[in-house]
N, CA, C, O and the ligand as a Tripos MOL2 file, in Angstrom:
@<TRIPOS>MOLECULE
protein
  229   227    58     0     0
PROTEIN
NO_CHARGES

@<TRIPOS>ATOM
      1 N           0.8430   -1.2080    0.0000 N.3       1 MET1
      2 CA          0.0000    0.0000    0.0000 C.3       1 MET1
      3 C           0.8730    1.2510    0.0000 C.2       1 MET1
      4 O           1.8870    1.3330    0.6930 O.2       1 MET1
      5 N           0.4450    2.2120   -0.7950 N.am      2 ARG2
      6 CA          1.1720    3.4700   -0.8340 C.3       2 ARG2
      7 C           0.2200    4.6190   -0.6010 C.2       2 ARG2
      8 O          -0.9930    4.4830   -0.7640 O.2       2 ARG2
      9 N           0.7780    5.7470   -0.2210 N.am      3 LYS3
     10 CA         -0.0300    6.9470   -0.0460 C.3       3 LYS3
     11 C          -0.3260    7.5520   -1.4180 C.2       3 LYS3
     12 O           0.5670    7.7340   -2.2450 O.2       3 LYS3
     13 N          -1.5940    7.8540   -1.6280 N.am      4 ILE4
     14 CA         -2.0190    8.3790   -2.9210 C.3       4 ILE4
     15 C          -2.8620    9.6300   -2.7420 C.2       4 ILE4
     16 O          -3.6940    9.7060   -1.8380 O.2       4 ILE4
     17 N          -2.6450   10.5960   -3.5970 N.am      5 CYS5
     18 CA         -3.5150   11.7610   -3.6270 C.3       5 CYS5
     19 C          -4.8470   11.3380   -4.2380 C.2       5 CYS5
     20 O          -4.8690   10.8400   -5.3640 O.2       5 CYS5
     21 N          -5.9650   11.5260   -3.5180 N.am      6 PRO6
     22 CA         -7.2660   11.0710   -4.0200 C.3       6 PRO6
     23 C          -7.7770   11.9120   -5.1890 C.2       6 PRO6
     24 O          -8.7660   11.5570   -5.8290 O.2       6 PRO6
     25 N          -7.1080   13.0130   -5.4590 N.am      7 ARG7
     26 CA         -7.5520   13.8920   -6.5320 C.3       7 ARG7
     27 C          -6.8740   13.5580   -7.8630 C.2       7 ARG7
     28 O          -7.5320   13.4670   -8.8990 O.2       7 ARG7
     29 N          -5.5240   13.3730   -7.8200 N.am      8 CYS8
     30 CA         -4.8080   13.1610   -9.0750 C.3       8 CYS8
     31 C          -4.0460   11.8400   -9.1340 C.2       8 CYS8
     32 O          -3.4610   11.5080  -10.1650 O.2       8 CYS8
     33 N          -4.0490   11.0930   -8.0470 N.am      9 GLY9
     34 CA         -3.3980    9.7820   -8.0620 C.3       9 GLY9
     35 C          -1.8940    9.8310   -7.8770 C.2       9 GLY9
     36 O          -1.2190    8.8130   -8.0330 O.2       9 GLY9
     37 N          -1.3570   10.9960   -7.5470 N.am     10 SER10
     38 CA          0.0850   11.1380   -7.4020 C.3      10 SER10
     39 C           0.5970   10.5560   -6.0870 C.2      10 SER10
     40 O          -0.1200   10.5130   -5.0870 O.2      10 SER10
     41 N           1.8560   10.1070   -6.1090 N.am     11 HIS11
     42 CA          2.5150    9.6720   -4.8770 C.3      11 HIS11
     43 C           3.3270   10.8080   -4.2790 C.2      11 HIS11
     44 O           3.9610   10.6580   -3.2350 O.2      11 HIS11
     45 N           3.2970   11.9280   -4.9490 N.am     12 ASN12
     46 CA          4.0950   13.0700   -4.5370 C.3      12 ASN12
     47 C           3.3650   13.8680   -3.4500 C.2      12 ASN12
     48 O           3.0390   15.0420   -3.6250 O.2      12 ASN12
     49 N           3.1200   13.1860   -2.3190 N.am     13 VAL13
     50 CA          2.3520   13.7860   -1.2410 C.3      13 VAL13
     51 C           3.1860   13.8600    0.0360 C.2      13 VAL13
     52 O           4.0960   13.0590    0.2480 O.2      13 VAL13
     53 N           2.8590   14.8290    0.8740 N.am     14 LYS14
     54 CA          3.6180   14.9750    2.1110 C.3      14 LYS14
     55 C           2.7080   15.3760    3.2610 C.2      14 LYS14
     56 O           1.7590   16.1440    3.1080 O.2      14 LYS14
     57 N           3.0410   14.8250    4.4090 N.am     15 TRP15
     58 CA          2.3260   15.1300    5.6510 C.3      15 TRP15
     59 C           2.8950   16.4460    6.1670 C.2      15 TRP15
     60 O           4.0720   16.5100    6.5220 O.2      15 TRP15
     61 N           2.0850   17.4840    6.2140 N.am     16 ILE16
     62 CA          2.6140   18.8110    6.5150 C.3      16 ILE16
     63 C           2.4410   19.2790    7.9500 C.2      16 ILE16
     64 O           3.2420   20.0680    8.4500 O.2      16 ILE16
     65 N           1.3970   18.7950    8.6160 N.am     17 ILE17
     66 CA          1.1470   19.2620    9.9710 C.3      17 ILE17
     67 C           1.1610   18.0930   10.9580 C.2      17 ILE17
     68 O           0.1940   17.3350   11.0330 O.2      17 ILE17
     69 N           2.2570   17.9440   11.7180 N.am     18 PRO18
     70 CA          2.3900   16.8110   12.6460 C.3      18 PRO18
     71 C           1.2470   16.7090   13.6520 C.2      18 PRO18
     72 O           0.9060   15.6120   14.0920 O.2      18 PRO18
     73 N           0.6540   17.8460   14.0170 N.am     19 GLN19
     74 CA         -0.4400   17.8360   14.9780 C.3      19 GLN19
     75 C          -1.7430   17.3560   14.3580 C.2      19 GLN19
     76 O          -2.6780   16.9670   15.0580 O.2      19 GLN19
     77 N          -1.7840   17.3920   13.0410 N.am     20 ASN20
     78 CA         -3.0160   17.0130   12.3550 C.3      20 ASN20
     79 C          -2.7210   15.9320   11.3240 C.2      20 ASN20
     80 O          -2.3060   16.2310   10.2040 O.2      20 ASN20
     81 N          -2.9320   14.6970   11.7000 N.am     21 TRP21
     82 CA         -2.5540   13.5790   10.8420 C.3      21 TRP21
     83 C          -3.3060   13.5360    9.5300 C.2      21 TRP21
     84 O          -2.8590   12.9080    8.5700 O.2      21 TRP21
     85 N          -4.4490   14.2020    9.4870 N.am     22 SER22
     86 CA         -5.2660   14.1090    8.2800 C.3      22 SER22
     87 C          -4.9260   15.1740    7.2470 C.2      22 SER22
     88 O          -5.4820   15.1950    6.1490 O.2      22 SER22
     89 N          -4.0040   16.0580    7.6150 N.am     23 GLN23
     90 CA         -3.6780   17.1430    6.6960 C.3      23 GLN23
     91 C          -2.4420   16.8430    5.8600 C.2      23 GLN23
     92 O          -1.3190   16.8420    6.3660 O.2      23 GLN23
     93 N          -2.6630   16.5880    4.5720 N.am     24 TRP24
     94 CA         -1.5750   16.2630    3.6560 C.3      24 TRP24
     95 C          -1.5870   17.2480    2.4970 C.2      24 TRP24
     96 O          -2.6040   17.8810    2.2150 O.2      24 TRP24
     97 N          -0.4460   17.3680    1.8310 N.am     25 ILE25
     98 CA         -0.4090   18.1910    0.6300 C.3      25 ILE25
     99 C           0.1040   17.3650   -0.5450 C.2      25 ILE25
    100 O           1.0030   16.5360   -0.4030 O.2      25 ILE25
    101 N          -0.4880   17.6120   -1.6990 N.am     26 CYS26
    102 CA         -0.0320   16.9690   -2.9230 C.3      26 CYS26
    103 C           0.7070   18.0130   -3.7420 C.2      26 CYS26
    104 O           0.1530   19.0680   -4.0510 O.2      26 CYS26
    105 N           1.9540   17.7260   -4.0980 N.am     27 TYR27
    106 CA          2.7580   18.7100   -4.8270 C.3      27 TYR27
    107 C           2.4170   18.7600   -6.3080 C.2      27 TYR27
    108 O           2.8580   19.6630   -7.0190 O.2      27 TYR27
    109 N           1.6470   17.8080   -6.7660 N.am     28 ASP28
    110 CA          1.3110   17.7840   -8.1840 C.3      28 ASP28
    111 C           0.0510   18.5720   -8.5170 C.2      28 ASP28
    112 O          -0.0450   19.1530   -9.5980 O.2      28 ASP28
    113 N          -0.9130   18.6000   -7.6050 N.am     29 CYS29
    114 CA         -2.1600   19.3010   -7.9270 C.3      29 CYS29
    115 C          -2.5820   20.2600   -6.8170 C.2      29 CYS29
    116 O          -3.6810   20.8130   -6.8660 O.2      29 CYS29
    117 N          -1.7220   20.4650   -5.8180 N.am     30 ASP30
    118 CA         -2.0070   21.3940   -4.7230 C.3      30 ASP30
    119 C          -3.1880   20.9980   -3.8530 C.2      30 ASP30
    120 O          -3.7720   21.8310   -3.1610 O.2      30 ASP30
    121 N          -3.5300   19.7230   -3.8960 N.am     31 TYR31
    122 CA         -4.5730   19.2120   -3.0220 C.3      31 TYR31
    123 C          -4.0680   19.2080   -1.5820 C.2      31 TYR31
    124 O          -2.9430   18.7850   -1.3160 O.2      31 TYR31
    125 N          -4.8940   19.6770   -0.6610 N.am     32 THR32
    126 CA         -4.5610   19.5500    0.7600 C.3      32 THR32
    127 C          -5.7530   18.9750    1.4980 C.2      32 THR32
    128 O          -6.8320   19.5680    1.5040 O.2      32 THR32
    129 N          -5.5640   17.8360    2.1110 N.am     33 ASP33
    130 CA         -6.6240   17.1670    2.8770 C.3      33 ASP33
    131 C          -6.2000   15.7430    3.1740 C.2      33 ASP33
    132 O          -5.0600   15.3660    2.9040 O.2      33 ASP33
    133 N          -7.0930   14.9580    3.7230 N.am     34 PRO34
    134 CA         -6.7070   13.5730    3.9940 C.3      34 PRO34
    135 C          -6.3100   12.8370    2.7250 C.2      34 PRO34
    136 O          -6.9280   13.0080    1.6740 O.2      34 PRO34
    137 N          -5.2830   12.0260    2.8350 N.am     35 ILE35
    138 CA         -4.7750   11.2540    1.7170 C.3      35 ILE35
    139 C          -5.3530    9.8430    1.8250 C.2      35 ILE35
    140 O          -5.8440    9.4430    2.8810 O.2      35 ILE35
    141 N          -5.2930    9.1130    0.7510 N.am     36 ILE36
    142 CA         -5.7700    7.7390    0.8000 C.3      36 ILE36
    143 C          -4.6150    6.7710    0.5680 C.2      36 ILE36
    144 O          -3.5410    7.1620    0.1110 O.2      36 ILE36
    145 N          -4.8520    5.5090    0.8870 N.am     37 GLU37
    146 CA         -3.8460    4.4920    0.6470 C.3      37 GLU37
    147 C          -4.3700    3.5020   -0.3690 C.2      37 GLU37
    148 O          -5.5520    3.1570   -0.3770 O.2      37 GLU37
    149 N          -3.4700    3.0510   -1.2250 N.am     38 GLY38
    150 CA         -3.9040    2.0750   -2.2050 C.3      38 GLY38
    151 C          -2.7400    1.5430   -2.9930 C.2      38 GLY38
    152 O          -1.5970    1.9470   -2.7780 O.2      38 GLY38
    153 N          -3.0240    0.6290   -3.9120 N.am     39 ASN39
    154 CA         -1.9710    0.0660   -4.7440 C.3      39 ASN39
    155 C          -1.8030    0.8840   -6.0280 C.2      39 ASN39
    156 O          -2.5250    1.8530   -6.2640 O.2      39 ASN39
    157 N          -0.8530    0.4790   -6.8340 N.am     40 GLN40
    158 CA         -0.5420    1.2180   -8.0560 C.3      40 GLN40
    159 C          -1.7320    1.2610   -9.0130 C.2      40 GLN40
    160 O          -1.9310    2.2420   -9.7290 O.2      40 GLN40
    161 N          -2.5060    0.2020   -9.0150 N.am     41 GLU41
    162 CA         -3.6690    0.1190   -9.8870 C.3      41 GLU41
    163 C          -4.6630    1.2330   -9.5710 C.2      41 GLU41
    164 O          -5.1850    1.8940  -10.4690 O.2      41 GLU41
    165 N          -4.9090    1.4240   -8.2950 N.am     42 LEU42
    166 CA         -5.8230    2.4770   -7.8640 C.3      42 LEU42
    167 C          -5.2570    3.8480   -8.2270 C.2      42 LEU42
    168 O          -5.9850    4.7260   -8.6910 O.2      42 LEU42
    169 N          -3.9610    4.0240   -8.0140 N.am     43 ALA43
    170 CA         -3.3170    5.2950   -8.3330 C.3      43 ALA43
    171 C          -3.4700    5.6200   -9.8180 C.2      43 ALA43
    172 O          -3.7660    6.7580  -10.1820 O.2      43 ALA43
    173 N          -3.2660    4.6210  -10.6660 N.am     44 ASP44
    174 CA         -3.4000    4.8180  -12.1050 C.3      44 ASP44
    175 C          -4.8230    5.1900  -12.4890 C.2      44 ASP44
    176 O          -5.0520    6.0430  -13.3470 O.2      44 ASP44
    177 N          -5.7640    4.5400  -11.8430 N.am     45 GLU45
    178 CA         -7.1730    4.7930  -12.1130 C.3      45 GLU45
    179 C          -7.5370    6.2360  -11.7860 C.2      45 GLU45
    180 O          -8.1830    6.9240  -12.5760 O.2      45 GLU45
    181 N          -7.1130    6.6760  -10.6160 N.am     46 ILE46
    182 CA         -7.3960    8.0470  -10.1950 C.3      46 ILE46
    183 C          -6.7160    9.0420  -11.1170 C.2      46 ILE46
    184 O          -7.2960   10.0580  -11.5000 O.2      46 ILE46
    185 N          -5.4750    8.7310  -11.4680 N.am     47 HIS47
    186 CA         -4.7150    9.6250  -12.3320 C.3      47 HIS47
    187 C          -5.3740    9.7660  -13.7020 C.2      47 HIS47
    188 O          -5.4020   10.8550  -14.2760 O.2      47 HIS47
    189 N          -5.8950    8.6790  -14.2100 N.am     48 GLU48
    190 CA         -6.5530    8.7010  -15.5120 C.3      48 GLU48
    191 C          -7.7900    9.5830  -15.5050 C.2      48 GLU48
    192 O          -7.9840   10.4060  -16.4000 O.2      48 GLU48
    193 N          -8.6250    9.4060  -14.4880 N.am     49 SER49
    194 CA         -9.8440   10.2080  -14.4420 C.3      49 SER49
    195 C          -9.5320   11.6630  -14.1260 C.2      49 SER49
    196 O         -10.2860   12.5640  -14.4910 O.2      49 SER49
    197 N          -8.4090   11.8840  -13.4410 N.am     50 TYR50
    198 CA         -7.9880   13.2600  -13.1740 C.3      50 TYR50
    199 C          -7.5720   13.9390  -14.4860 C.2      50 TYR50
    200 O          -7.9550   15.0790  -14.7490 O.2      50 TYR50
    201 N          -6.7940   13.2360  -15.2990 N.am     51 MET51
    202 CA         -6.3750   13.7660  -16.5940 C.3      51 MET51
    203 C          -7.5700   14.0300  -17.4760 C.2      51 MET51
    204 O          -7.6190   15.0170  -18.2100 O.2      51 MET51
    205 N          -8.5390   13.1280  -17.3940 N.am     52 GLU52
    206 CA         -9.7620   13.2700  -18.1740 C.3      52 GLU52
    207 C         -10.5010   14.5500  -17.7750 C.2      52 GLU52
    208 O         -10.9990   15.2800  -18.6310 O.2      52 GLU52
    209 N         -10.5670   14.8110  -16.4840 N.am     53 SER53
    210 CA        -11.3020   15.9820  -15.9970 C.3      53 SER53
    211 C         -10.5630   17.2750  -16.3040 C.2      53 SER53
    212 O         -11.1610   18.3510  -16.3020 O.2      53 SER53
    213 N          -9.2590   17.1730  -16.5680 N.am     54 GLN54
    214 CA         -8.4780   18.3820  -16.8760 C.3      54 GLN54
    215 C          -8.5990   18.7880  -18.3470 C.2      54 GLN54
    216 O          -8.3670   19.9420  -18.7070 O.2      54 GLN54
    217 N          -8.9560   17.8430  -19.1660 N.am     55 LYS55
    218 CA         -9.0030   18.0410  -20.6150 C.3      55 LYS55
    219 C          -9.8160   19.2430  -21.0810 C.2      55 LYS55
    220 O          -9.3610   20.0340  -21.9060 O.2      55 LYS55
    221 N         -11.0210   19.3660  -20.5410 N.am     56 ASP56
    222 CA        -11.9620   20.3530  -21.0450 C.3      56 ASP56
    223 C         -11.6910   21.7720  -20.5660 C.2      56 ASP56
    224 O         -12.3610   22.7110  -20.9960 O.2      56 ASP56
    225 N         -10.7200   21.9360  -19.6850 N.am     57 GLU57
    226 CA        -10.5140   23.2590  -19.1250 C.3      57 GLU57
    227 C          -9.4410   24.0680  -19.8550 C.2      57 GLU57
    228 O          -9.1670   25.2090  -19.4810 O.2      57 GLU57
    229 ZN         -2.7280   15.4480   -6.3250 Zn       58 ZN58
@<TRIPOS>BOND
     1     1     2 1
     2     2     3 1
     3     3     4 2
     4     3     5 am
     5     5     6 1
     6     6     7 1
     7     7     8 2
     8     7     9 am
     9     9    10 1
    10    10    11 1
    11    11    12 2
    12    11    13 am
    13    13    14 1
    14    14    15 1
    15    15    16 2
    16    15    17 am
    17    17    18 1
    18    18    19 1
    19    19    20 2
    20    19    21 am
    21    21    22 1
    22    22    23 1
    23    23    24 2
    24    23    25 am
    25    25    26 1
    26    26    27 1
    27    27    28 2
    28    27    29 am
    29    29    30 1
    30    30    31 1
    31    31    32 2
    32    31    33 am
    33    33    34 1
    34    34    35 1
    35    35    36 2
    36    35    37 am
    37    37    38 1
    38    38    39 1
    39    39    40 2
    40    39    41 am
    41    41    42 1
    42    42    43 1
    43    43    44 2
    44    43    45 am
    45    45    46 1
    46    46    47 1
    47    47    48 2
    48    47    49 am
    49    49    50 1
    50    50    51 1
    51    51    52 2
    52    51    53 am
    53    53    54 1
    54    54    55 1
    55    55    56 2
    56    55    57 am
    57    57    58 1
    58    58    59 1
    59    59    60 2
    60    59    61 am
    61    61    62 1
    62    62    63 1
    63    63    64 2
    64    63    65 am
    65    65    66 1
    66    66    67 1
    67    67    68 2
    68    67    69 am
    69    69    70 1
    70    70    71 1
    71    71    72 2
    72    71    73 am
    73    73    74 1
    74    74    75 1
    75    75    76 2
    76    75    77 am
    77    77    78 1
    78    78    79 1
    79    79    80 2
    80    79    81 am
    81    81    82 1
    82    82    83 1
    83    83    84 2
    84    83    85 am
    85    85    86 1
    86    86    87 1
    87    87    88 2
    88    87    89 am
    89    89    90 1
    90    90    91 1
    91    91    92 2
    92    91    93 am
    93    93    94 1
    94    94    95 1
    95    95    96 2
    96    95    97 am
    97    97    98 1
    98    98    99 1
    99    99   100 2
   100    99   101 am
   101   101   102 1
   102   102   103 1
   103   103   104 2
   104   103   105 am
   105   105   106 1
   106   106   107 1
   107   107   108 2
   108   107   109 am
   109   109   110 1
   110   110   111 1
   111   111   112 2
   112   111   113 am
   113   113   114 1
   114   114   115 1
   115   115   116 2
   116   115   117 am
   117   117   118 1
   118   118   119 1
   119   119   120 2
   120   119   121 am
   121   121   122 1
   122   122   123 1
   123   123   124 2
   124   123   125 am
   125   125   126 1
   126   126   127 1
   127   127   128 2
   128   127   129 am
   129   129   130 1
   130   130   131 1
   131   131   132 2
   132   131   133 am
   133   133   134 1
   134   134   135 1
   135   135   136 2
   136   135   137 am
   137   137   138 1
   138   138   139 1
   139   139   140 2
   140   139   141 am
   141   141   142 1
   142   142   143 1
   143   143   144 2
   144   143   145 am
   145   145   146 1
   146   146   147 1
   147   147   148 2
   148   147   149 am
   149   149   150 1
   150   150   151 1
   151   151   152 2
   152   151   153 am
   153   153   154 1
   154   154   155 1
   155   155   156 2
   156   155   157 am
   157   157   158 1
   158   158   159 1
   159   159   160 2
   160   159   161 am
   161   161   162 1
   162   162   163 1
   163   163   164 2
   164   163   165 am
   165   165   166 1
   166   166   167 1
   167   167   168 2
   168   167   169 am
   169   169   170 1
   170   170   171 1
   171   171   172 2
   172   171   173 am
   173   173   174 1
   174   174   175 1
   175   175   176 2
   176   175   177 am
   177   177   178 1
   178   178   179 1
   179   179   180 2
   180   179   181 am
   181   181   182 1
   182   182   183 1
   183   183   184 2
   184   183   185 am
   185   185   186 1
   186   186   187 1
   187   187   188 2
   188   187   189 am
   189   189   190 1
   190   190   191 1
   191   191   192 2
   192   191   193 am
   193   193   194 1
   194   194   195 1
   195   195   196 2
   196   195   197 am
   197   197   198 1
   198   198   199 1
   199   199   200 2
   200   199   201 am
   201   201   202 1
   202   202   203 1
   203   203   204 2
   204   203   205 am
   205   205   206 1
   206   206   207 1
   207   207   208 2
   208   207   209 am
   209   209   210 1
   210   210   211 1
   211   211   212 2
   212   211   213 am
   213   213   214 1
   214   214   215 1
   215   215   216 2
   216   215   217 am
   217   217   218 1
   218   218   219 1
   219   219   220 2
   220   219   221 am
   221   221   222 1
   222   222   223 1
   223   223   224 2
   224   223   225 am
   225   225   226 1
   226   226   227 1
   227   227   228 2
@<TRIPOS>SUBSTRUCTURE
     1 MET1         2 RESIDUE 1 A MET
     2 ARG2         6 RESIDUE 1 A ARG
     3 LYS3        10 RESIDUE 1 A LYS
     4 ILE4        14 RESIDUE 1 A ILE
     5 CYS5        18 RESIDUE 1 A CYS
     6 PRO6        22 RESIDUE 1 A PRO
     7 ARG7        26 RESIDUE 1 A ARG
     8 CYS8        30 RESIDUE 1 A CYS
     9 GLY9        34 RESIDUE 1 A GLY
    10 SER10       38 RESIDUE 1 A SER
    11 HIS11       42 RESIDUE 1 A HIS
    12 ASN12       46 RESIDUE 1 A ASN
    13 VAL13       50 RESIDUE 1 A VAL
    14 LYS14       54 RESIDUE 1 A LYS
    15 TRP15       58 RESIDUE 1 A TRP
    16 ILE16       62 RESIDUE 1 A ILE
    17 ILE17       66 RESIDUE 1 A ILE
    18 PRO18       70 RESIDUE 1 A PRO
    19 GLN19       74 RESIDUE 1 A GLN
    20 ASN20       78 RESIDUE 1 A ASN
    21 TRP21       82 RESIDUE 1 A TRP
    22 SER22       86 RESIDUE 1 A SER
    23 GLN23       90 RESIDUE 1 A GLN
    24 TRP24       94 RESIDUE 1 A TRP
    25 ILE25       98 RESIDUE 1 A ILE
    26 CYS26      102 RESIDUE 1 A CYS
    27 TYR27      106 RESIDUE 1 A TYR
    28 ASP28      110 RESIDUE 1 A ASP
    29 CYS29      114 RESIDUE 1 A CYS
    30 ASP30      118 RESIDUE 1 A ASP
    31 TYR31      122 RESIDUE 1 A TYR
    32 THR32      126 RESIDUE 1 A THR
    33 ASP33      130 RESIDUE 1 A ASP
    34 PRO34      134 RESIDUE 1 A PRO
    35 ILE35      138 RESIDUE 1 A ILE
    36 ILE36      142 RESIDUE 1 A ILE
    37 GLU37      146 RESIDUE 1 A GLU
    38 GLY38      150 RESIDUE 1 A GLY
    39 ASN39      154 RESIDUE 1 A ASN
    40 GLN40      158 RESIDUE 1 A GLN
    41 GLU41      162 RESIDUE 1 A GLU
    42 LEU42      166 RESIDUE 1 A LEU
    43 ALA43      170 RESIDUE 1 A ALA
    44 ASP44      174 RESIDUE 1 A ASP
    45 GLU45      178 RESIDUE 1 A GLU
    46 ILE46      182 RESIDUE 1 A ILE
    47 HIS47      186 RESIDUE 1 A HIS
    48 GLU48      190 RESIDUE 1 A GLU
    49 SER49      194 RESIDUE 1 A SER
    50 TYR50      198 RESIDUE 1 A TYR
    51 MET51      202 RESIDUE 1 A MET
    52 GLU52      206 RESIDUE 1 A GLU
    53 SER53      210 RESIDUE 1 A SER
    54 GLN54      214 RESIDUE 1 A GLN
    55 LYS55      218 RESIDUE 1 A LYS
    56 ASP56      222 RESIDUE 1 A ASP
    57 GLU57      226 RESIDUE 1 A GLU
    58 ZN58       229 GROUP 0 **** ****
């Protein structure tokens, strides 16, 4: 299991506030909030739908 950004599927996440375990930051999409754990398959899935949602903008 790895830490995954639930928004873009990136592993480039960091725990920023030691007092608040649920507060994480994703350096790829600037997401800040609880992170999720999952395998590479899940990460790829999230990343794909994230790319899809970015297309139209
Ligand atoms: Zn992200």
